[in-house]
ChimeraX commands (.cxc) that place a marker at each C-alpha (Angstrom):
marker #1 position -9.13,7.00,10.58 radius 0.5
marker #1 position -6.73,9.62,11.86 radius 0.5
marker #1 position -3.52,7.73,12.49 radius 0.5
marker #1 position -0.45,9.09,10.81 radius 0.5
marker #1 position -0.12,6.32,8.34 radius 0.5
marker #1 position -3.67,6.65,7.26 radius 0.5
marker #1 position -3.33,10.41,6.89 radius 0.5
marker #1 position -0.22,10.01,4.87 radius 0.5
marker #1 position -1.72,7.48,2.50 radius 0.5
marker #1 position -4.82,9.63,2.01 radius 0.5
marker #1 position -2.44,12.46,1.02 radius 0.5
marker #1 position -0.70,10.09,-1.47 radius 0.5
marker #1 position -3.97,9.10,-2.93 radius 0.5
marker #1 position -5.12,12.69,-3.29 radius 0.5
marker #1 position -1.98,13.57,-5.20 radius 0.5
marker #1 position -2.07,10.54,-7.32 radius 0.5
marker #1 position -5.68,11.40,-8.27 radius 0.5
marker #1 position -4.55,15.07,-9.09 radius 0.5
marker #1 position -1.94,13.53,-11.43 radius 0.5
marker #1 position -4.55,11.34,-13.15 radius 0.5
marker #1 position -2.83,8.18,-11.88 radius 0.5
marker #1 position -5.04,5.01,-12.14 radius 0.5
marker #1 position -3.49,3.12,-9.11 radius 0.5
marker #1 position -1.05,3.10,-6.42 radius 0.5
marker #1 position 1.39,0.16,-5.98 radius 0.5
marker #1 position 3.45,-0.56,-2.92 radius 0.5
marker #1 position 5.64,-3.33,-1.67 radius 0.5
marker #1 position 6.02,-4.82,1.92 radius 0.5
marker #1 position 7.62,-7.85,3.30 radius 0.5
marker #1 position 5.34,-10.85,3.37 radius 0.5
marker #1 position 6.22,-11.50,7.00 radius 0.5
marker #1 position 4.83,-8.09,7.90 radius 0.5
marker #1 position 1.33,-9.06,8.86 radius 0.5
marker #1 position 0.68,-5.67,10.33 radius 0.5
marker #1 position 1.32,-4.03,7.08 radius 0.5
marker #1 position -0.90,-6.50,5.21 radius 0.5
marker #1 position -3.80,-5.62,7.64 radius 0.5
marker #1 position -3.12,-1.90,7.47 radius 0.5
marker #1 position -3.27,-1.84,3.63 radius 0.5
marker #1 position -6.24,-4.07,3.39 radius 0.5
marker #1 position -8.13,-1.64,5.75 radius 0.5
marker #1 position -7.32,1.00,3.22 radius 0.5
marker #1 position -8.72,-0.97,0.42 radius 0.5
marker #1 position -5.56,-2.28,-1.22 radius 0.5
marker #1 position -5.67,-5.80,-2.65 radius 0.5
marker #1 position -2.91,-8.28,-3.32 radius 0.5
marker #1 position -2.20,-8.24,-7.15 radius 0.5
marker #1 position 0.94,-10.46,-7.27 radius 0.5
marker #1 position 3.61,-12.10,-5.25 radius 0.5
marker #1 position 7.20,-11.96,-5.78 radius 0.5
marker #1 position 9.49,-15.02,-5.14 radius 0.5
marker #1 position 13.25,-14.52,-4.92 radius 0.5
marker #1 position 16.36,-16.50,-3.76 radius 0.5
marker #1 position 19.45,-14.82,-2.39 radius 0.5
marker #1 position 22.80,-16.01,-4.01 radius 0.5
marker link #1:1,2 radius 0.2
marker link #1:2,3 radius 0.2
marker link #1:3,4 radius 0.2
marker link #1:4,5 radius 0.2
marker link #1:5,6 radius 0.2
marker link #1:6,7 radius 0.2
marker link #1:7,8 radius 0.2
marker link #1:8,9 radius 0.2
marker link #1:9,10 radius 0.2
marker link #1:10,11 radius 0.2
marker link #1:11,12 radius 0.2
marker link #1:12,13 radius 0.2
marker link #1:13,14 radius 0.2
marker link #1:14,15 radius 0.2
marker link #1:15,16 radius 0.2
marker link #1:16,17 radius 0.2
marker link #1:17,18 radius 0.2
marker link #1:18,19 radius 0.2
marker link #1:19,20 radius 0.2
marker link #1:20,21 radius 0.2
marker link #1:21,22 radius 0.2
marker link #1:22,23 radius 0.2
marker link #1:23,24 radius 0.2
marker link #1:24,25 radius 0.2
marker link #1:25,26 radius 0.2
marker link #1:26,27 radius 0.2
marker link #1:27,28 radius 0.2
marker link #1:28,29 radius 0.2
marker link #1:29,30 radius 0.2
marker link #1:30,31 radius 0.2
marker link #1:31,32 radius 0.2
marker link #1:32,33 radius 0.2
marker link #1:33,34 radius 0.2
marker link #1:34,35 radius 0.2
marker link #1:35,36 radius 0.2
marker link #1:36,37 radius 0.2
marker link #1:37,38 radius 0.2
marker link #1:38,39 radius 0.2
marker link #1:39,40 radius 0.2
marker link #1:40,41 radius 0.2
marker link #1:41,42 radius 0.2
marker link #1:42,43 radius 0.2
marker link #1:43,44 radius 0.2
marker link #1:44,45 radius 0.2
marker link #1:45,46 radius 0.2
marker link #1:46,47 radius 0.2
marker link #1:47,48 radius 0.2
marker link #1:48,49 radius 0.2
marker link #1:49,50 radius 0.2
marker link #1:50,51 radius 0.2
marker link #1:51,52 radius 0.2
marker link #1:52,53 radius 0.2
marker link #1:53,54 radius 0.2
marker link #1:54,55 radius 0.2
view
């Protein structure tokens, strides 16, 4: 996988590992199915969902 997004996240993972981070968290809009597919390909799993209501 040599697309820019994959390369960028690989670098994030490398830096996080160097800093002894135990995980990476990220957010994306639930309507963004492309993002969900992209992150799943990279091994990310959904851990929680956030529900909100504009006032």
